[in-house]
C-alpha positions as a printed NumPy array, in Angstrom:
array([[ 69.988, 152.683,  13.239],
       [ 73.458, 153.233,  11.914],
       [ 75.537, 152.759,   8.807],
       [ 76.872, 149.571,   7.272],
       [ 80.058, 148.129,   8.8  ],
       [ 79.796, 150.075,  12.027],
       [ 80.754, 147.193,  14.284],
       [ 84.484, 147.813,  14.463],
       [ 87.387, 145.454,  13.905],
       [ 87.676, 143.858,  17.386],
       [ 84.317, 142.167,  16.787],
       [ 86.334, 139.621,  14.767],
       [ 87.389, 138.105,  18.062],
       [ 83.837, 137.589,  19.233],
       [ 83.11 , 134.643,  16.971],
       [ 86.372, 132.962,  17.998],
       [ 85.583, 133.563,  21.663],
       [ 82.081, 132.1  ,  21.418],
       [ 83.237, 129.19 ,  19.275],
       [ 85.028, 127.847,  22.33 ],
       [ 81.801, 127.746,  24.319],
       [ 79.416, 124.767,  24.217],
       [ 76.442, 125.059,  21.893],
       [ 74.151, 122.928,  24.031],
       [ 72.541, 126.102,  25.368],
       [ 71.241, 126.917,  21.9  ],
       [ 68.118, 125.405,  20.404],
       [ 68.204, 124.806,  16.651],
       [ 65.695, 127.143,  15.012],
       [ 64.674, 127.959,  11.467],
       [ 64.397, 131.736,  11.67 ],
       [ 63.686, 134.827,  13.727],
       [ 60.345, 135.887,  15.19 ],
       [ 59.03 , 139.48 ,  15.25 ],
       [ 60.973, 141.201,  18.072],
       [ 58.347, 143.462,  19.672],
       [ 54.883, 142.887,  21.142],
       [ 52.981, 144.672,  18.376],
       [ 53.143, 145.071,  14.598],
       [ 53.098, 148.65 ,  13.22 ],
       [ 49.994, 149.269,  11.178],
       [ 48.299, 146.196,  12.626],
       [ 48.014, 146.337,  16.402],
       [ 50.457, 148.947,  17.749],
       [ 48.666, 151.598,  19.816],
       [ 48.777, 155.214,  18.726],
       [ 49.112, 156.717,  15.281],
       [ 52.817, 157.251,  14.721],
       [ 54.682, 154.207,  13.532],
       [ 56.685, 152.953,  10.611],
       [ 59.484, 150.569,   9.735],
       [ 62.913, 151.689,   8.536],
       [ 64.377, 148.808,   6.544],
       [ 68.034, 147.729,   6.341],
       [ 70.481, 148.4  ,   3.537],
       [ 73.497, 146.433,   4.744],
       [ 75.119, 146.483,   1.284],
       [ 75.009, 150.27 ,   1.121],
       [ 73.269, 150.354,  -2.259],
       [ 70.478, 152.713,  -1.263],
       [ 67.889, 149.958,  -1.696],
       [ 65.871, 147.941,   0.787],
       [ 65.171, 144.227,   0.376],
       [ 62.191, 145.171,  -1.835],
       [ 64.339, 147.431,  -4.08 ],
       [ 62.68 , 150.505,  -2.555],
       [ 63.828, 153.024,   0.05 ],
       [ 65.599, 151.708,   3.161],
       [ 65.668, 153.544,   6.5  ],
       [ 68.664, 155.276,   4.931],
       [ 71.59 , 154.244,   2.756],
       [ 73.838, 151.872,   4.694],
       [ 71.26 , 151.197,   7.424],
       [ 72.318, 147.952,   9.094],
       [ 69.23 , 147.204,  11.171],
       [ 65.445, 147.306,  11.138],
       [ 63.977, 150.331,  12.942],
       [ 60.517, 149.614,  14.338],
       [ 59.047, 152.995,  15.266],
       [ 56.233, 153.261,  17.817],
       [ 54.174, 156.176,  19.124],
       [ 55.39 , 156.593,  22.701],
       [ 58.098, 155.601,  25.163],
       [ 55.368, 155.174,  27.766],
       [ 53.304, 152.548,  25.931],
       [ 55.137, 149.63 ,  27.541],
       [ 55.852, 147.907,  24.225],
       [ 58.196, 145.009,  24.954],
       [ 61.249, 143.933,  22.989],
       [ 61.147, 140.151,  22.555],
       [ 63.89 , 137.601,  21.93 ],
       [ 63.678, 136.695,  18.249],
       [ 64.884, 133.134,  18.895],
       [ 66.22 , 130.894,  21.652],
       [ 69.722, 131.897,  22.647],
       [ 72.104, 133.224,  25.262],
       [ 72.522, 136.796,  26.502],
       [ 75.986, 138.107,  25.593],
       [ 75.8  , 141.818,  26.491],
       [ 73.429, 144.242,  28.155],
       [ 73.386, 147.936,  28.999],
       [ 70.897, 149.785,  31.215],
       [ 70.66 , 152.978,  33.255],
       [ 70.655, 155.592,  30.471],
       [ 67.923, 158.125,  29.693],
       [ 64.69 , 156.802,  28.199],
       [ 64.771, 159.791,  25.861],
       [ 67.437, 162.417,  25.33 ],
       [ 66.573, 165.651,  27.181],
       [ 68.807, 167.679,  24.833],
       [ 71.577, 167.201,  22.294],
       [ 74.267, 168.389,  24.705],
       [ 73.699, 165.495,  27.129],
       [ 76.861, 163.356,  26.899],
       [ 75.144, 159.969,  27.059],
       [ 72.871, 160.899,  24.153],
       [ 75.506, 162.123,  21.71 ],
       [ 76.472, 160.366,  18.497],
       [ 80.156, 160.232,  19.428],
       [ 79.385, 157.935,  22.375],
       [ 79.818, 154.377,  21.079],
       [ 78.192, 151.45 ,  22.876],
       [ 80.864, 149.033,  24.06 ],
       [ 80.904, 145.229,  24.096],
       [ 83.259, 144.132,  26.854],
       [ 85.445, 141.082,  26.287],
       [ 87.14 , 139.173,  29.13 ],
       [ 90.857, 139.769,  29.353],
       [ 91.149, 141.856,  26.201],
       [ 90.117, 145.079,  24.552],
       [ 86.447, 144.999,  23.718],
       [ 84.537, 145.889,  20.605],
       [ 82.031, 148.636,  19.98 ],
       [ 78.752, 148.721,  18.104],
       [ 80.003, 151.821,  16.302],
       [ 76.981, 153.859,  17.397],
       [ 75.216, 154.956,  20.569],
       [ 72.609, 152.218,  21.152],
       [ 71.575, 153.509,  24.576],
       [ 70.19 , 150.718,  26.733],
       [ 70.457, 147.478,  24.806],
       [ 70.535, 143.688,  24.84 ],
       [ 72.571, 141.477,  22.519],
       [ 71.828, 137.769,  22.186],
       [ 73.625, 134.909,  20.461],
       [ 71.696, 132.205,  18.603],
       [ 72.343, 129.165,  16.478],
       [ 70.125, 128.818,  13.403],
       [ 70.687, 125.958,  10.968],
       [ 74.204, 125.362,  12.322],
       [ 75.14 , 129.039,  11.925],
       [ 75.748, 131.46 ,  14.771],
       [ 74.001, 134.833,  14.824],
       [ 73.892, 137.829,  17.12 ],
       [ 70.744, 139.925,  17.487],
       [ 70.729, 143.45 ,  18.865],
       [ 67.802, 145.169,  20.617],
       [ 68.737, 148.842,  21.005],
       [ 67.305, 152.074,  22.507],
       [ 65.465, 150.321,  25.375],
       [ 63.823, 152.007,  28.35 ],
       [ 65.836, 152.745,  31.482],
       [ 65.343, 150.195,  34.246],
       [ 63.47 , 147.68 ,  32.095],
       [ 66.301, 145.439,  30.871],
       [ 65.507, 142.225,  32.741],
       [ 68.132, 139.769,  31.491],
       [ 71.807, 139.3  ,  32.325],
       [ 74.869, 138.089,  30.379],
       [ 75.124, 134.3  ,  30.288],
       [ 71.399, 133.784,  30.802],
       [ 69.624, 131.313,  28.527],
       [ 66.722, 132.959,  26.705],
       [ 63.616, 131.478,  25.069],
       [ 62.072, 132.741,  21.851],
       [ 59.516, 135.44 ,  22.673],
       [ 60.94 , 136.156,  26.134],
       [ 60.682, 139.795,  27.221],
       [ 64.007, 141.644,  27.24 ],
       [ 62.98 , 145.236,  28.057],
       [ 60.67 , 148.03 ,  26.909],
       [ 61.035, 149.886,  23.619],
       [ 62.068, 153.516,  24.173],
       [ 64.424, 156.181,  22.813],
       [ 67.651, 155.906,  24.809],
       [ 71.063, 156.674,  23.382],
       [ 71.427, 158.695,  20.196],
       [ 67.741, 158.704,  19.275],
       [ 64.954, 161.259,  19.027],
       [ 61.945, 159.036,  18.418],
       [ 60.725, 155.866,  20.215],
       [ 61.817, 152.803,  18.281],
       [ 63.516, 149.444,  18.496],
       [ 66.665, 149.078,  16.432],
       [ 66.781, 145.344,  15.661],
       [ 70.119, 144.249,  14.237],
       [ 71.113, 140.804,  12.954],
       [ 74.742, 139.706,  12.579],
       [ 75.879, 136.441,  10.996],
       [ 79.11 , 134.617,  11.846],
       [ 81.238, 134.094,   8.739],
       [ 84.861, 132.965,   8.891],
       [ 85.375, 134.229,  12.433],
       [ 83.646, 137.571,  11.843],
       [ 80.119, 138.72 ,  12.632],
       [ 78.701, 140.74 ,   9.742],
       [ 75.355, 142.571,   9.533],
       [ 72.682, 140.798,   7.471],
       [ 69.209, 141.809,   6.322],
       [ 66.48 , 139.434,   7.614],
       [ 63.905, 140.565,   5.007],
       [ 63.442, 138.35 ,   1.935],
       [ 63.475, 140.219,  -1.366],
       [ 65.108, 140.646,  -4.742],
       [ 67.508, 143.349,  -3.538],
       [ 68.654, 141.576,  -0.375],
       [ 72.056, 140.098,  -1.211],
       [ 72.976, 139.2  ,   2.382],
       [ 70.364, 136.488,   3.072],
       [ 67.415, 134.607,   1.627],
       [ 65.273, 135.975,   4.426],
       [ 65.526, 135.055,   8.086],
       [ 62.016, 135.627,   9.455],
       [ 60.302, 132.438,  10.575],
       [ 57.014, 133.771,   9.164],
       [ 55.836, 136.589,   6.918],
       [ 55.57 , 139.909,   8.746],
       [ 52.083, 141.304,   8.035],
       [ 52.993, 144.996,   7.726],
       [ 55.398, 146.397,   5.172],
       [ 55.919, 150.066,   4.414],
       [ 57.778, 150.971,   1.245],
       [ 58.895, 154.302,   2.65 ],
       [ 58.75 , 156.437,   5.735],
       [ 54.957, 156.65 ,   5.773],
       [ 52.499, 156.799,   8.625],
       [ 50.272, 153.737,   8.614],
       [ 47.104, 155.849,   8.391],
       [ 47.94 , 158.562,   5.853],
       [ 44.271, 159.597,   5.613],
       [ 44.175, 160.733,   9.235],
       [ 44.704, 164.369,  10.14 ],
       [ 47.809, 163.754,  12.232],
       [ 51.363, 164.962,  12.534],
       [ 53.687, 163.128,  10.206],
       [ 56.827, 162.218,  12.118],
       [ 58.799, 161.141,   9.058],
       [ 60.771, 164.389,   9.126],
       [ 61.688, 163.794,  12.787],
       [ 62.811, 160.294,  11.85 ],
       [ 64.971, 161.636,   9.034],
       [ 66.528, 164.21 ,  11.346],
       [ 67.297, 161.465,  13.856],
       [ 69.108, 159.217,  11.419],
       [ 70.951, 162.135,   9.841],
       [ 72.246, 163.262,  13.224],
       [ 73.177, 159.807,  14.45 ],
       [ 74.759, 158.4  ,  11.29 ],
       [ 78.467, 157.687,  11.972],
       [ 80.827, 160.114,  10.284],
       [ 83.541, 157.515,   9.622],
       [ 83.104, 153.93 ,   8.454],
       [ 85.479, 151.322,   9.785],
       [ 86.65 , 148.053,   8.172]])
C-alpha cells in the first residue's frame, strides 16, 4: 500500500523482456476477479475489515471521488481481521507467475526488525541485468502476468503469510487459483492483501485503478463483475457494534510505510 509511481525506472525493461515470450500461456479474459476468498462486510470472518482504495493519479480521490486509502495509493488494500484466519489470496485471472517471495515474518515483531522496515524494497530479479524494485516492502508476495483484451497486465499480491506461497516463477496459473494466505509480512502492521494492477503501455508497466468510477482516470474499470462491498472511507463494516475501530492503526501503518521519495 504505497505511493503512486513507486515501481522504479528499471521496470521499463520488464515489458520488453516479456514481449519476447510467447503469449500462448495466457488465456484471453475480460477482467479481474476478486483476489481473496472472502468479501469484507459480506462473508469475511471477524469484525475488523475495510477496503483502502487506490489513487494512482495522486489527486486525493478514489474512483468514487471520495477518500482513497491515502493520497497516491497505487493498490487496493483488503483488510481482514487476523493473520491466522487462513484467508487465501487468489489469482485474479489466468496468467503466468513472474516473481515470488517467501520466508519473511507473517507480522512484524517490532519496528527495528530489518525485514519489516520501510527502507527495505522488494526486488524483482531480471535475468542477466539489474532488476527492478516495487519501491516498497511488500513482504512475501506473488506477481503474475496476464493478457486481457490484447493488453498485458501485472498483478501484485503482497504481505502474504510465511510458508504459504505455493506457486513458482514460470508456472501457468488459472483464475481463482490459490497463491498464498493473506497476512501482514513486510512493512505492515495490520493483516491485509495489497492488490496492485499494472498495465503495459509503450514498454512500461504503470499502476492502474481497477475500480470503475467518475474519478478513475486510469481505466474504465477492470473487475469482471461488480464487487458487492464498497466502503467510502476507513470504516468498520459494522459501525453499530461495540468493537475496537482499527482505522487509526491502518492510518499509522500507511503513514509509516509511505515512501519518502517518489521516483520517475
